[in-house]
C-alpha positions as CSV (number, residue, x, y, z in Angstrom):
1,M,346.5,308.7,-162.5
2,N,348.8,309.1,-165.3
3,T,352.6,309.8,-164.3
4,V,355.6,311.5,-165.9
5,S,358.6,308.8,-165.7
6,T,362.0,311.1,-165.4
7,G,363.8,308.8,-166.7
8,P,366.6,310.1,-169.1
9,Q,364.2,310.0,-172.8
10,E,361.3,310.9,-170.8
11,R,363.1,313.8,-169.2
12,F,364.1,315.2,-172.9
13,T,360.5,314.3,-174.1
14,Y,359.1,316.3,-171.5
15,G,361.4,319.5,-171.8
16,L,362.8,318.2,-168.6
17,A,366.5,318.8,-169.5
18,G,369.0,319.6,-167.0
19,P,368.3,320.4,-163.5
20,I,366.7,323.6,-163.8
21,P,363.2,322.3,-165.1
22,L,363.1,319.6,-162.7
23,F,363.6,322.0,-159.5
24,A,361.1,324.7,-161.1
25,L,358.5,321.8,-161.7
26,A,358.9,321.2,-157.8
27,A,359.2,325.1,-157.2
28,T,355.5,325.2,-159.0
29,R,354.0,322.6,-156.6
30,Y,355.9,324.0,-153.5
31,L,354.5,327.6,-154.5
32,H,351.1,326.0,-154.8
33,D,350.7,324.2,-151.3
34,T,352.5,326.9,-149.4
35,G,350.8,329.9,-150.7
36,L,354.0,331.7,-151.5
37,T,354.2,334.1,-154.8
38,A,357.0,335.5,-156.6
39,E,357.2,338.3,-153.7
40,H,358.4,335.8,-151.3
41,L,361.1,334.6,-153.5
42,H,362.2,338.1,-154.5
43,A,362.4,338.1,-150.4
44,V,365.0,335.5,-150.7
45,V,366.9,336.6,-153.3
46,A,367.3,340.3,-152.2
47,Q,368.5,339.4,-148.8
48,S,370.9,337.2,-150.0
49,R,372.1,340.2,-152.1
50,E,372.1,342.2,-149.2
51,N,373.7,339.6,-147.0
52,A,376.4,339.3,-149.4
53,G,376.7,343.2,-149.9
54,T,379.9,343.4,-147.5
55,N,381.3,340.3,-148.8
56,P,384.5,341.0,-150.7
57,R,384.5,337.5,-152.3
58,A,380.5,337.5,-153.4
59,L,379.9,338.1,-157.0
60,R,376.4,339.3,-156.9
61,R,376.3,342.6,-154.0
62,E,373.9,344.7,-156.1
63,P,370.6,345.7,-154.4
64,L,368.0,343.8,-155.9
65,E,364.5,345.6,-155.6
66,L,361.3,343.9,-156.5
67,A,360.8,345.7,-159.7
68,A,364.1,344.7,-161.2
69,Y,363.5,341.0,-159.8
70,L,360.5,340.5,-161.7
71,A,361.8,342.2,-164.9
72,K,364.6,339.3,-164.9
73,P,364.0,336.7,-167.3
74,Y,362.7,333.3,-166.7
75,V,364.8,330.3,-167.1
76,C,361.9,327.8,-166.4
77,T,358.9,329.5,-164.6
78,P,358.6,330.0,-162.0
79,L,362.4,330.5,-161.4
80,R,364.1,333.4,-163.0
81,T,367.8,333.8,-163.5
82,A,368.2,335.5,-159.9
83,D,366.4,332.3,-158.3
84,C,369.3,330.6,-159.3
85,C,372.9,329.9,-158.0
86,Q,375.8,331.0,-160.2
87,E,378.3,328.4,-161.6
88,T,382.0,329.8,-160.1
89,D,385.5,329.3,-160.9
90,G,387.0,328.9,-157.1
91,A,388.4,326.6,-154.5
92,C,387.6,325.9,-150.8
93,A,389.6,324.0,-148.5
94,L,388.4,322.4,-145.7
95,L,390.8,321.0,-142.3
96,V,389.2,318.7,-140.1
97,S,391.1,317.4,-137.1
98,D,390.5,316.3,-133.4
99,V,393.8,317.6,-132.3
100,L,393.6,321.4,-133.6
101,D,391.3,323.8,-131.6
102,G,388.0,325.3,-133.4
103,P,384.5,324.8,-134.0
104,R,383.5,321.3,-133.5
105,V,381.1,318.8,-135.5
106,Q,378.3,317.6,-133.3
107,A,376.6,315.6,-136.2
108,V,376.4,314.9,-139.6
109,V,373.7,312.8,-141.4
110,R,373.0,311.7,-145.1
111,G,369.9,310.5,-146.9
112,G,367.1,311.2,-149.1
113,G,363.9,309.5,-150.5
114,P,361.6,310.1,-153.4
115,G,360.8,313.6,-154.4
116,C,362.0,316.1,-157.0
117,S,365.1,313.9,-158.0
118,S,362.6,310.9,-158.8
119,M,359.5,312.4,-160.1
120,D,357.8,309.3,-161.3
121,R,357.8,307.9,-158.2
122,A,357.2,310.3,-155.5
123,P,354.2,311.1,-153.4
124,D,355.3,314.5,-153.1
125,V,357.4,315.9,-155.8
126,T,358.5,319.0,-153.6
127,A,360.3,316.6,-150.8
128,I,364.0,317.5,-150.9
129,F,366.7,316.1,-148.8
130,S,365.8,317.7,-146.0
131,A,362.5,315.9,-145.5
132,Y,364.3,313.0,-144.5
133,V,367.6,313.8,-142.9
134,A,366.2,316.7,-140.4
135,P,364.8,314.1,-137.8
136,M,367.8,312.1,-138.7
137,L,369.8,315.4,-137.5
138,W,368.1,316.1,-134.4
139,E,368.1,312.7,-132.9
140,A,372.0,312.4,-133.6
141,S,372.8,315.3,-132.3
142,G,370.8,315.7,-129.6
143,M,370.0,319.3,-129.9
144,R,366.9,321.0,-131.0
145,P,366.0,323.7,-134.1
146,S,365.9,326.5,-131.4
147,D,369.7,325.8,-130.7
148,V,370.8,326.7,-133.9
149,D,371.6,330.5,-134.3
150,V,372.6,330.8,-137.7
151,A,372.0,328.7,-140.6
152,L,373.9,327.9,-144.1
153,P,371.5,325.6,-146.5
154,Y,371.9,324.9,-150.3
155,D,370.6,327.6,-152.1
156,A,370.7,326.5,-155.0
157,Y,367.5,327.7,-155.8
158,S,365.4,329.9,-154.2
159,W,362.6,328.4,-153.2
160,L,364.7,325.7,-151.4
161,V,365.6,328.6,-148.7
162,P,362.0,328.3,-147.1
163,R,361.4,324.6,-148.2
164,Q,364.5,323.6,-145.3
165,L,363.6,326.0,-142.9
166,E,360.1,324.3,-142.9
167,D,362.0,320.8,-142.8
168,F,364.5,321.4,-140.0
169,G,361.9,323.1,-138.0
170,L,362.9,326.6,-137.6
171,V,360.0,328.0,-139.3
172,E,356.6,326.5,-139.3
173,R,354.9,326.5,-143.0
174,G,352.2,328.8,-142.4
175,G,354.3,331.7,-141.1
176,L,356.7,331.3,-144.1
177,G,355.3,334.2,-145.9
178,A,355.9,337.0,-143.3
179,Y,358.6,335.6,-141.9
180,L,360.5,336.0,-145.5
181,L,358.5,339.4,-146.3
182,E,359.5,340.8,-143.0
183,R,363.4,339.6,-143.8
184,R,363.7,337.8,-140.3
185,H,365.5,335.0,-142.6
186,A,368.9,337.7,-142.7
187,W,370.6,335.2,-140.1
188,V,370.5,332.9,-143.2
189,N,373.7,332.5,-145.2
190,P,375.1,335.9,-143.8
191,H,377.8,336.0,-146.3
192,G,375.0,335.5,-149.7
193,G,375.1,332.3,-150.1
194,L,375.5,330.0,-153.3
195,L,372.9,332.9,-154.7
196,S,375.2,335.6,-154.3
197,E,378.5,334.8,-153.3
198,G,379.0,331.9,-155.8
199,Y,378.4,328.4,-156.3
200,V,381.4,326.3,-155.2
201,H,379.3,323.3,-154.6
202,G,378.2,323.9,-151.1
203,L,381.8,324.1,-149.7
204,N,381.8,327.7,-149.7
205,N,378.8,327.4,-147.0
206,V,380.8,324.9,-144.7
207,A,384.0,327.6,-144.8
208,Q,381.6,330.7,-143.5
209,A,379.5,328.6,-141.2
210,V,383.2,327.9,-139.7
211,R,384.1,331.9,-139.8
212,E,380.4,332.5,-138.0
213,L,381.7,330.0,-135.1
214,R,384.9,331.8,-134.7
215,E,383.3,335.0,-134.6
216,G,380.6,334.3,-131.9
217,R,377.8,332.1,-133.0
218,E,377.3,329.0,-130.9
219,V,375.7,326.3,-133.7
220,A,375.6,326.2,-137.4
221,L,373.7,324.4,-139.1
222,V,375.0,323.2,-142.7
223,T,373.4,321.2,-145.8
224,G,374.4,319.9,-149.1
225,F,372.4,317.8,-151.9
226,G,371.9,316.8,-155.2
227,G,367.8,316.9,-155.1
228,S,366.0,314.5,-152.8
229,Y,369.4,313.4,-151.2
230,G,371.7,315.0,-149.0
231,S,373.4,315.7,-146.0
232,A,373.3,318.3,-143.5
233,A,376.0,318.8,-140.4
234,L,375.7,320.7,-137.0
235,L,378.8,322.6,-136.2
236,V,379.1,323.8,-132.5
237,R,381.8,326.6,-131.3
């Protein structure tokens, strides 16, 4: 079987210039494998906007109906402009201490493997970091998916939300479609995430996890990555 190398020269040859075409190619396969459609991607983005509606820091707070979403131009199919996070001028500071009172770090793991970062060597181009680090996180933390009551996944592109929900065992693949359309993912990125609050390389998601724990949540899952390599943390109240 012929493979497409994703070295620098080959990426340009095949039009894979930058991260969006790479993630779009992986998204195409993921949608095919799961049966998810543009309607499900819209559900991710629309819920993100709804969550951001009460967040004064969020840059995108307006509601997004399906028709308006479908009218958005493609950047690289199947990703429309609304499916992509926004580069944002911003700053975020995190203080980690073992003496101050506050949320605690239960576990942090980092790892990865072949996937959408190395398509010429990947048996599954849709694999992102979560496929590799999720088992590591549960083993290191001694916790289970059912312990998580707020999730803050790195949502640089809309399709990465269902992929991470699946990988971390929060939603089974067969139930993803209904879960998204019924907006049962409203507890995911309650501030709007990278899609709607802004893209500060994921640190704003960590800051929001701390806020959520201070306001009564018990366990927060936070992730960050650059493709099929990344990290995940469980923070506890």
